[in-house]
C-alpha positions as CSV (number, residue, x, y, z in Angstrom):
1,M,0.0,0.0,0.0
2,A,1.2,3.5,-0.8
3,E,2.4,5.7,2.0
4,H,0.5,8.8,0.8
5,A,-3.1,9.1,-0.5
6,V,-4.8,11.6,-2.7
7,L,-8.6,11.8,-3.0
8,F,-10.2,13.1,-6.2
9,V,-13.9,14.1,-6.1
10,D,-15.9,14.6,-9.2
11,D,-19.4,13.6,-10.3
12,E,-18.1,12.8,-13.8
13,G,-16.9,9.2,-13.9
14,N,-14.8,9.7,-17.0
15,I,-12.7,12.4,-15.1
16,L,-12.1,10.0,-12.2
17,K,-11.1,7.2,-14.6
18,A,-8.7,9.5,-16.4
19,V,-7.1,10.6,-13.2
20,Q,-6.7,7.0,-12.1
21,R,-5.0,6.1,-15.4
22,L,-2.7,9.1,-15.3
23,L,-1.5,8.4,-11.7
24,R,-1.5,4.6,-11.7
25,N,2.3,4.4,-11.7
26,E,2.8,7.1,-9.1
27,P,3.8,6.3,-5.5
28,W,0.4,7.5,-4.1
29,Q,-2.8,5.7,-3.3
30,V,-5.4,7.3,-5.6
31,L,-8.9,7.4,-4.1
32,T,-12.0,8.6,-5.9
33,A,-15.5,9.7,-4.9
34,S,-18.3,10.8,-7.1
35,R,-20.0,13.0,-4.5
36,G,-19.1,15.1,-1.5
37,L,-20.8,12.9,1.1
38,E,-18.9,9.8,-0.3
39,A,-15.7,11.8,0.0
40,L,-16.3,12.6,3.6
41,E,-17.0,8.9,4.3
42,I,-13.7,7.9,2.6
43,L,-11.8,10.6,4.6
44,D,-13.2,9.2,7.9
45,Q,-11.6,5.8,7.0
46,T,-8.5,6.7,5.0
47,P,-5.7,9.2,5.9
48,A,-5.6,11.0,2.6
49,Q,-3.2,14.0,2.7
50,V,-4.6,15.8,-0.3
51,V,-8.2,16.3,-1.7
52,V,-8.8,17.6,-5.2
53,S,-12.5,18.4,-5.8
54,D,-14.6,19.6,-8.6
55,Q,-16.8,22.6,-7.8
56,R,-20.1,21.8,-9.4
57,M,-21.5,18.5,-8.0
58,P,-25.0,17.4,-6.9
59,E,-25.8,17.3,-3.2
60,M,-22.7,19.3,-2.1
61,S,-20.6,21.8,-3.9
62,G,-16.9,21.7,-3.9
63,V,-16.7,24.8,-1.7
64,D,-19.0,23.1,0.8
65,L,-17.0,19.9,0.7
66,L,-13.7,21.7,1.2
67,Q,-15.1,23.6,4.1
68,A,-16.3,20.4,5.8
69,I,-12.8,18.9,5.2
70,R,-11.2,22.0,6.7
71,E,-13.3,21.7,9.8
72,R,-12.8,17.9,10.2
73,R,-9.2,17.5,9.1
74,P,-7.5,20.9,8.9
75,N,-4.1,19.5,7.9
76,V,-5.4,18.0,4.7
77,V,-4.3,19.9,1.6
78,R,-7.4,21.0,-0.3
79,M,-7.7,22.0,-4.0
80,M,-10.7,22.8,-6.1
81,L,-10.9,22.5,-9.9
82,T,-13.6,23.9,-12.1
83,G,-14.2,24.5,-15.7
84,Y,-16.1,27.8,-14.9
85,T,-14.6,31.2,-14.4
86,E,-16.8,32.8,-11.8
87,M,-14.6,35.0,-9.6
88,N,-17.1,35.0,-6.7
89,V,-16.9,31.1,-6.5
90,A,-13.1,31.3,-6.4
91,V,-13.1,33.9,-3.7
92,E,-15.7,31.8,-1.7
93,A,-13.5,28.7,-2.1
94,I,-10.5,30.5,-0.8
95,N,-12.4,32.0,2.2
96,R,-14.3,28.8,3.2
97,G,-12.2,25.9,2.1
């Protein structure tokens, strides 16, 4: 088992599969979740050091997810990716997550 883990969260399965393929030979455990609540469940069971999340997802936005992670596990590195260019969302993500 890898010493370090990174969790990718995206509601688009093709994105998660592409990330797994790209990182399969890297020395990290690659975890994936298709929704925010699933990501929180994984984090409760796995010591991931990094979380990379999409912004727009059903049930819980990336900003909400990163804020929840910040509250539960403040030492986890949190990153958000999005295909949208809304400045207010970027500012909110920085302030909350």
